[in-house]
Every structure is written in structure tokens, then in C-alpha cells.
N, C-alpha and C positions, 0 to 999 in steps of 0.2 A: 504494500500500500504506500502511495506517495504521501509523505508528511509535509514536505516543504519544497518549493521550487522557485528559483530565481531565473528570470529570463531577460537577457540583454540589458543588464543593469548599467546605468550611467551615474557617475558621481563627479561633481565639480567642486573645487575649492578655489575661491578668488579668481574665477574665470578659467582656471586650468583643469583639464580633465585628469581625474585620478583613475576612474574606470570608464571604459568606453563600450565594453561588451562582455559582461560577466554572466556566466550561466552556471547553475549548480542545482543538483537534485539530491534530496535526502529521502530515502525510502525507510519504511519500518525496519528496524534492526540494522540500519546502515552503520558502518564503522569507518568514518571519513576523517582524513587529515587535510587541513588547509595549510599549505606551505608557501613560502616566498621570502624574498629578501626583506631585511628590516626597512621600514618606511614605505613598503609597497602598498599597504592599506589593508592588511589582514583583519586587524581589530575593527577598522572602519566598516569593512564588509560585514563582519559579524553583527555589528550594531544596526546595519541596514536590514539584515535578515530578520532581526527580532523587533524592528520598528523603533529603535531608539534614535536612529538617524533617518531622515527622509531620502528618497531617491530622486534623481534628476532625469531619469529615463528608464524604461523597462518596468518590470513589476515583480513583486514577491507575492506568491500565493501559498496558502497553507491549509491543511485539513481543519475543518470546523472543530473547535474545542481542543485544538492542539495545546498540550501543556509543555512549555519550554522551561528548562532550568539553565540559567546562564551564570557562569563564573568568570567575571572579568579578571584581567591580569592584575596580580598583586592586590586583590580585594580581600578584605578580612571581614569576619562576622563581628558586629558590635552589638552588645546587648547587656542589660543590667541583670539578666537572669544567670543562673548557674549553668554549667555545661549540661547537666542532667535535665534541667527544666527546659532548656532551649531545644534539645534533641527530642524530648517527649512532646513538645508542642507540635511536631510534625504529625503525631498520632493523636491529636486532640479529639478527633471524631471517635476513635476507638476508645479513648479514655471515657468519653461521655457515654458511649454505648455500654461499656463495662459497668458504669454506675446504674444505667437503666436496667441492665440484666440483673444486677444485685437487687434493685428495687422490685422488679417483677418476681424474683425468687422469694423476697419477703412477703409479697402479696399472696403468692401461692401457698405460703404457710399460714396465712391469716385465716382464723376460723370463720370469719364472716364471708370470705371468698370461697373457702372450702365447702361451706354449706349452701352456696349459691351456684348450682351447676352451670347456668348460662354465663355468669360472671367468671367462673373458674375456666370455662372453655375459652372465653375471649382472652383472658390473661395468659393461658397456656399457649394459645396460638401466637400471640404477640411475642411471647418468650421464645418459642421455637423459631420464628422468623428472624428475630434479632440475633439469636444464638447462631443460626446458619450463616448470616452475613458476617458476624463477628469472627467465626471460624474461617470463612473464605478470605477475609482481609488480614488473616494471621494475627488476630487479636490476642492470642495467648503466646505469640512468639515475637511481638514487636520489641519487647525489652531485650530479648536475646539479639535481635538485629542491631539495636543501638549499641549494646556492649561489643558486638563483633566489629562494627565500623569504628567505634572509638578506640578499640584495641588496635585495629589496623593502623590508625594514625598515632599510636603511641600513648594514648590516654588510658590510665588505669582507674580502678574504682576510687582510689583516694583523690583523684582529680575531679570527680563528678560534681562536687559541691563548690568548686572554685568559680568565682565570678568571671564571666567571659571578658569584661572590660579590663580585668587585672592581668590578662595574659599577654604574651609577646605578640608582635605582629605576625610572625610565622605561625604561631599556634592558632591565632584568629583566622588566618587564611586556610589552615587545615580544617578547622571547624566549619567554615563556610562551605567547603567541599563536602565534608562529612554530612552536613544537613541536606545538601542537594542530593547526595546518593540515597539518603533515607527517604526523600520525597518521591523517588521513582518517577520522574517526569517522562513524558513520551519521547522528548528530545533533550539531550543534555549537551550543551555547548560549553566547552572548557577552553579558556585562553591561558596558555602556559600553566597547566595544573600542577606540574612537578616542581615549580619554583618553591623554595622554602621547605622542601621535603627531602629527607635523606634517602639513601639507596634502598634500605630495608623497607621503608614505607612505600616508595615508588613501586617496588616489586609486588608488594601486597596490592596496591592500587591496580596494577596491570592485571593481576589475576581476578580482582573484583569486577573490573570493567569488561573482561572477557565474557562474563555471565550476566552482564547488565541487561535487563529486559527491554529497555528502550533503545533509541538510536543515539549515536554519538557523532559530534562534530568537534574535532580537536585541533587547536592551534598550538604547536609546540616546536621547540628547537631540540627536544630530546629524541634523537633518532632511534635509540634503543627502545624507548617507550613506544614510539610509533611502529616499530617493527613488531612489537608484541601485541599491539592493540588494534591497529587499523587494517582494513583490506581494500580501501580506496584512497586515492590521493587527488586533490585538486591543487594544481600549481597556479598561483596568482602571479602574473608577470606581464609587463607591458600593457596594463589596463584590461587584461582579459584572463580567462581561465582555460587550463588544459586539464582534461580528466584522464586518470590512469587507474588501472586495477592492480591490486597488490599492496604490500606494505611499503615502507620507505625504501628499503634496499631494492626491492623489485621495481619500484617507481624510478629509482636512479638508473637502473639498468635499461628499462624500457625507454626512458627519456633520451639516453644516449643513442639507443638503437634507432629511435624515431628521427633523431637529428641526422644520423648517418644516412638513413634511407631517404629523408627529405633532401639532404644535400646532394645525394646521388641523382635523384629525380630532377633537382634544379640544374645540376651540371649537364645532365643528359638533354634537358630541354634547351639550355643555352647553346649547347653544341649544335643541336638541330636548327635552332633559330639562326645561328651564325652560318651554318651550311646553306640554309635556304636563302639568306640575304646575299651571300656570295654568288649563289646560282642566279638569283634575280639580277644582281648587278652585272654579271657577265653576259646574261642572255636576253635581257629585256629589249635591247636595241637591235638584236638580230631577227631578221624576218622569219628564219626557220625555227627559232626557239622562243620567240616572243610570247606565243600563246601559252606555252608551258610556264614561262616565267610569270606571266600575269596570273595563271592559276595558282602558282606557288604563293604569290603575293596575297591573293584572296584567302588562301588557307592560313597564311601567317597572321593575317589580321583577325582571324577568328580564334586563335590560340588563347586559352586562358593562362595567363602568365603565372608561373610558380614563383612566389617571393623567396628570396635567398633566406634560408633558415638561420636563426640566431642561436648559437650554441648555448649561451648563458648570459646573464647580466654581467656588468663589469665587476670583476673581483680583484682583490689584492693578489700580488704575486711576489714572493720573496723567499730567501733561503737564510738559514743560520749557518755561519761559518766561524771557524776559530783560527787564530794565528799560529798557535803551536799546540801539539798534542800533549795530553797529560800522561802521568805514569799509569801503570796497570791498576794500582790501588788508588781509588779516587776519594773514598770516605769510609772511615770506620767509626761507628757509634757504639759505645759500650756502657751499659747500665745507666743510660741517660734518663734523668727525670726532668720534666719541663713544667713550667708554671709561672706564677707572678707573685713577687714579694714573699718568697719562701712557701707559698701555697702550691702544692703539687697538683697540676691539672691531669697529667698522665705520665706513665712510665712505670718501671724502667724499660727502656728500649735498647736493644742491641742488634745491629745489622751492619752489613758491609755493602759498599757500592763499588763495582768494578767498571773500568773504562768500557764505553760503548753500550752500557746497559741503559734501559729506560724503565725506571721503577715507579709504579703508581702507589701512592699512599691512600688507603681507603679506611673508612670507619664511620660510625654514627656521628651525627651532628653534635658538636660540643665536646668531642673526645680529645681534641688537642692537635688536630692535623696541621692547621696553620701555625699554631704555637710551636710545633716541632720544627717546621721549616724556618721560622723566625729565630729559633734558638740556634739552629745549625749555622745560620749566617751571622750569628752574634748580634742580631737586632734586639733580642732580649737575653738576659743572662740565664745560664743553665742553673738548675738547683743542685744537681749532683751528676756524677758520671763523666765520661770523656768524649770529646769530639775531635777526631784526628783526620786531617786532610793529607792526601798523597802529594807527590812532587809535581810541580808545574801546573797546579790547578788555578784556573781563572773562573770566577763565579759570575753568572748572570742571574739576576733574581727578578721574577715577575710577581708583583704584589697585587692581589685581588682588590685591595682597597685603594690602589693607585696613589699610595702615600709618597711614592718616589717622584711624582709629578708636581709641578709648581702651578697652582691655579691661576696666578696673575701673569704668567708668561704666555707668549703666543706659541702656536704649534711649531713654527720655524725656530723661535727663540729657545724652546725647550731642547731641541736637538743641537742647535748651533752653540749654545752655551756649554753643552756637554762635550762638544767636539769643535772647539774654536779654530783649530787648524785645518778643518775641512772646508773646501770651497763651497760657497753658497749654492752654486748650481748643482753640485753633487748632492747636497742635502735635499734640495728641492726635488731632484730626480728620485732619491730614495723615498721621500714622502709621497711622491706621485705613485710609486709602486704599491704604496699602502693606501691609495685612493685619496690622498690629500693633494689637491691641485688648485691653481689659481688663488683666489682670495681666501680659500679655506685655510691656507698656511698662516694667515694673519689672525685667525680666531684665537681667543684666549682659551686656555685649557678648561677654565671654569664654564665656558659656554658650550663645551662639547657634549654630545650624547654619550650614553654608556658604551655603545659600540665604537664610537669615534675615539673615546678615551682609551679603550682596550687596544685599538689598532695603533694609537700613538705610543702606548707603552711597548707594544711588540716591535714597533719601528725602532725605538730607543734601544731595546734589548738586542735587536739584530745588528746594531752598529757597534756593540761592545765586543763582538767577536770572542765570546767566552767559550771555554770548552766544557764547562759544567753548568747546565741550566737547572735552576730550582724554580718551579712554576707553581703558583698558588691559584687554583681555579682559573686557568688561562682562557677557558671557553665562555666564561660568564660574559653576558652582554653581546656576544658575537652571534650573528645569524648563521644559519646552517652553511651557506656558501663560504663564509669567512672561516668557520670551524674546519671545513674540509681543506681550505688552503693552508691553515695552520698545521693540520695533520700531515699534509704532504710535505711541508717544510721540515717538520720534526722527524718524519720517517727518513728523510734524506740527510739528516744531521748526523755527522760522524762522531760527535762527542758523546757526553753522558747526560742523562736527564733524570731528575728526581722531581716528581710532581704530585700535587694534590688535585683531585678532580672528582666530581659527582657525575660527570658525563660518561656513562658506561660505554657508549659507542666510541667515544674518543679514547677511553682507556683500552678498549679492545683493539683499536688500530695502532696504538703507540706502545703500550706496555710490553716489555719482555718478561717482567716479573711484577708481582703485587705484594705489598706489605700491608697486612691488615692490622690496624692498631686497636687495642681495647684497653680496658682498665688493667688487664693482666699483663700487657706488654705488646710486643710486635711479633707477628708470625709471617714467614715468607712463603709465597706460592710462586712456583716457577711457571710462568705462562701468562696469557692474556686474561681478559675478564671472563670469557666463556669457560676457560679452563678452571678459573677460580670458582665459578658457580658449580661446575661439575665436581670439583674436589670438596666443596662445602656440603654438597648433597651426599657425597660418599662418606664424609665424616659423620653426618647426621645418621646415616644408615648403620654405620659401624657402631656408633654409640647406642642406637636402638637394639642392635644385635647383641651387644655386650649386656645391655639391661635385661633383655629377654633370657639370655643365657644365665645371668645371675639369678633371675626369678626361677628358672628351671632347676638350678642347683639348690636353691632354697626350698623349693617344693619337694625335691627329692629327699633332702635332709629331714624335712618335716613329714615325709611319707604321704605327700599330697599328690593329686593328679598333676602330671607334668604338662605345663603349658606348651603350646606349639611354638617352636622357634623358627622364625623366618629370616631370610637375608634378602632384602629387597633393593639393593643398591642399583638403581637404574643407571646412575651415572657411571658406576664402576663397570657394570655389565656391558654398557654401550660405548665406553670410552674408545676401546680399540677399533670397534666397528665405525664409530663416527670419525676417528682419525683417518681411517682408510678412505671413507667417503669424501672427507675434506681434501685429501691428496688427489683423488680422482677429479674432483671439481676444479681444483687449481690447474691440473694438467689440461683438462678440456678447455678451461677459460684461456689458458695460454695459447692453445691451438686456435681458438676463435680470434684472439687478438692478433696472432701472426697472420691469419688469413685477411683480417681487416687491414693490416698494414700493407699487405700485398696489393689489395684492391686500391688503396689510397695511392700506392706507388704507380700502379697502372694508370689511374686517373691523371696523375702528374705527368707521366710520360706522354699520354695522349694529348693533354693540354699543351705541352711543349711543342709537339708536332703540329697541332692545329694552329698555334700562333705562327709557327714557321711558314705554314701554307698560305698565310695571309700576306706575306711579303711580296711586293711587286715583281721582284726578280724570279720568284718561284711561280707566281701566277702566270707568267709569260712562258713558262716551260712545262708543257703538258706531260712530258716524260717524267720530270721530277715530281710533278703533282701526283701522278699515278704511283710512283714509288713510295711517296709519303703516305698516300691513301692505303697502299698495301700494308705498310707498317701499322697503320691504325687498325685495319681489319684484323691483323694478327694479334695486336694487343687486345682488341675486343673479344677475340676467341679465347685467349688465355684468361682474360678477366671474367668472362662468363663461366668458365670452368671453376675458377677460384670462388666466384660468388655462389655457385651451386654448393660447393663444399662448405662455404661459410654458413649458408642457410641450414644445411644438414647438421653441422656441428652446433650452431646457435640454437636450433630447435631441440637438439639432444640436451644441451646445457640447461635450457629452460624447463623441459619436461622432467628431467631427472633431479634437478637440484633447486628449482624455484616453486 
């Protein structure tokens, strides 16, 4: 069933078009992601869909009585009620029904009613009807629902009587989402729902949303979250939308595939147009061929031109390089306790960092991840333990709070003051690669958006040429395109990286190892985030197995029936199998990429020959023209074979692994 539809939406601000042709459909049980660059208008579009903003063209239609739940970005729940009172307000109708049921039960026990058959029948009928409805609406289970959702967001029974207005902004945001989930709206629209939520809670939310009864429209930069939750993607770009089926990773693959196919069609049409124009030019004046040339001209005029496809919006492009390599041992941390003013926040930690490693530090919010990084760089003093750097270490630090930037300096001044001996033109060029151009370099740091500030700090970091990067939440404020550029730069970095991040997709791409920190200390996992998740599941199953075994031993000693012992490590059982599958996928993906590279090379060769054929000296030489045309024909034959192989391998890759 169609819940909501947007057709040809137009939106203007101050005479400028923001949207020119936006189309979107939301069906019952849809799981949709809305993605696009920062500033492209995703939040604006959402507000137009729900009627908070007007439209300047097109229309939005929705099912009668559609109940929409909307969570705006960084919105918190504000209330003088306690957490328990606010969550129970969602079920106020059921609470009233429970009171009525209780009243009817009292009436049915009243002697005056019992002795009046007609009255007793009426009361009993009303009771039965109300009881049926109460059961259907989960009247006896709503308190369990509340506890389950609050527990998922990290609230325990001791929090239930806390006043909501006394909570932190992050907790209020979580409660706003918790209340929406309990309301069970037909359509849930979430704008950056994973902000202010730690990894454990996001994982719980993913699983909850998978079984959510209504439809979902999600705006998020959390690609791992999108991969787990959505099965459709709308890309908002250039004032219009493109629709894709699949999760975020599948969307990325399909988007690139569409671009290549569209580019191939565009080039093919351009070549045909060029060929026809040359034919017309050479034959229009000849009596013997004029009619054919005129026919070609008419056909050419009827062609629907294919617009040159645009691969992506403008993105930053940069690399991290260092001037000299470090020693093999980069950092040794032993029995380190961190905190403030002798108050221990976390520790003791002990771990080593070797050259070339990229280690992610993960753990729950407030455990001391950022404090650990700041202690390592001596931004705050350690409480106890040792921190030892290897030889030849040069440190580059990315601060999520941007405290290393000066708010009153200009963008240009921030870099030039740090590197006074560097030519202004070179600094402007570097800033340009990070999307700061023209008058933007004269903006004060205090005037920059979160994304611009993050890019400026990355620009500054790239100019330090450090061989050991310590990064504290480097993807905060960056849109997906910028995150992918940063990932690419870090993956090509030959130095060492130690970073804190809640972006699981980013961790998966960058990390060679993961350090999980907790109140007990630090534990190392060799692998990326997916490997870490598999190992954690294996650890849980091993713990459960030991528990069951201990219970069996205890039962045996007490001469009781022996409980069944199971070993259910899905992660352990499937790890070897999954590793083999991943290797097969990588091999097939490389084959597809090699074939794509060959096709691109053929296109380049053909284009070079076609340009050569347009030269006057060649046009006057029919023999030479025929020779060059023969070369093009041969290239076309080879390209067709490779394209066929590419289609076969590409289809196999999609069907087997997507």
C-alpha cells in the first residue's frame, strides 16, 4: 500500500532553486535511506514531506489518516515528567481502559448487579468487549515494551523516576526516539538517529528497526547502520532524486555501475553523432550522395541527446604523507591510568602500536577514549603508568572539539601562520583540494560549519607530514562523500594510525586491529570491525557454554537431571566459511575491475583514432581513413568480447554476493 508520494517537487530559497524535480514513494513497510551531500537539502525535503515547509511546485500526497513520527536532527525530549511517566503517556488509552476493566470487575461483584440478570448481562458484555480490545492492543504487555526500549537505550529501573529536564542533551535525544518507537507510527522519519548514541545502542536500534511494523525513512551518515536497516536508497543530488534498490553498499555499487553504463551510452552516441556530421559535411554538396546526407541530417535532428553523466558532486581530494619513517616500535603503553585531577576515568591500559598499523579504539560513551588519546599526546597529565614512544616519531593529532583551531583567524591565516615559509599560492592550492576556494579562504574559523571546520583541521593535519596520526572522531560533521575521501587517504597512508571512532563503516575500512577499552582495561582484537563483532559473538557463546557446563557439573554432583549442553557459536562455526566467501568475492571483484579497465582503455584508444580521423590531412586520404576505420572495427570487436565477459562476471558478483 502506498503511504506517501512526492511528485516533481520544487523548492526555492531567495529566488534560487534548491529542488527542481524531486520524486519519492514510500510504501507500507518500506525501509528507505535518503542520502546526499551536506547542504543539498535532505532535512528540507523531509520537512516538505511532513508539511512543515511549503512546496513551490509539484505535490505531496499521503494515505488518509497516515500517522507520521518525525525525529529531527539533534532534537531532544523536554518534559517536566519523569522518564516512566513520559513513556507511559504513550499508552494513556490502555491505562484508562485498565481502570475501566477494574471498575467493571467491581461491578460484576456487586450484589445489586448480580441479582439483576439484565444489568449483569450488559456489564459482562461491556467487560468482554473491553477485555478483547485490551488484549489485542497488548494491554498486559505495554510495560514490558517500555522496559525493553528503555533498556535498549541504556536506561535502567533506577532511572525511571528521574526528571527528563534534568538529563543531558544526549539522553533527551535518546528518549525522544524511544517515545517515537513506542508510539508505533505508520511512518517513522528519522534524521540522523544515531547521533549521541554509542555503538552498543546503535546495534540494538538496528535490530529493533528490522522488526518495526511501520515504514521507515532514514537520513543518516552512518553507512553501517544503513547497510543493516534499509533496502532502498534515494540519492538527492542536483535538485532531483535517483532511486536505487538495496542497502548503502549495494547502492554505491549500482551507482557506479549506472555511471559507467551511462557514460558508455553517451560516448557511443557522441561517436555516432560525430560520424554522421562528418558524413553530412563531406557528402551534402555532392549530387550523388546529397540525398543520403540530407536523410542523415533529418535522422540526426530527431536524436534524443544523452546528457554527459556526472560521476559525483565535487569532493575533496588529498593524501597524508610523512617526511621520514618511524622505527618499528611506535608506542608502548603500560599500566596507564587516565583521568582528571587524580580522579581515574579509566585504566589501567597496556598495549603496543607497531609501524604501519591502524588501530581503532572503541568502547561505550564516557569510558575515556578521548581522554586516553589526550593523555598519550600529553594534553592532559597521566595519573599513573608509562607512555613510551619509539624512535623518529612525529605526531599529528586531530581533535574532535577543534580546540587546535583559532576562531578569530581566517581559513588562509590558520594555515599560513602554521607554515609561514610556505608560498601563499601553494597554501591556496592545498585549501582548494579541500574545497576551500575563492572568498571562502577569507572566512573566519568561527563562521565555518561543522563540516567546513572538520575539513580545515584535516587540511592542517595533512600539511604537518606526520608519521603517526592520532585521530579523535575524525568523521564527525563530515558527509558521506567526505568520509569516503578521508578513508581513501588513510588507506593509502604508509605511516601509523591510532584513532577513536563510533563510525563502524569507517572502522571496518581502516582498522587493522581494534582495542576495546572498558573499566577492566584494554583488550586487543586483530582484525576489522566485522571480525571484532564475530569474535565478541564467539566469546559470548563460549561463556554460555562454560555456564551450561558448570550447571551440568553441579546437577551431576547434586544427583539432579543433567541439563542439555549446547554450543551455538554461529560466529565460530561460520568464520572459516565466511573467510573463504570473502576471498572469492574479492577475487571476482578484481576480475570485474580488470575487465572494466580494459573497456575504458579500448574507449580511449578508439577516441584517439576518431580524433585523428578528423584531421584535414587524413580526411583527404581515403586509404588512410579506411585503415583507421579498420583499426576501430577491430577495437570494437575486442571491446564487445570484453564487455560480454564483464556482464557475465558482474552478474555473477551481484547474484552470489549482493
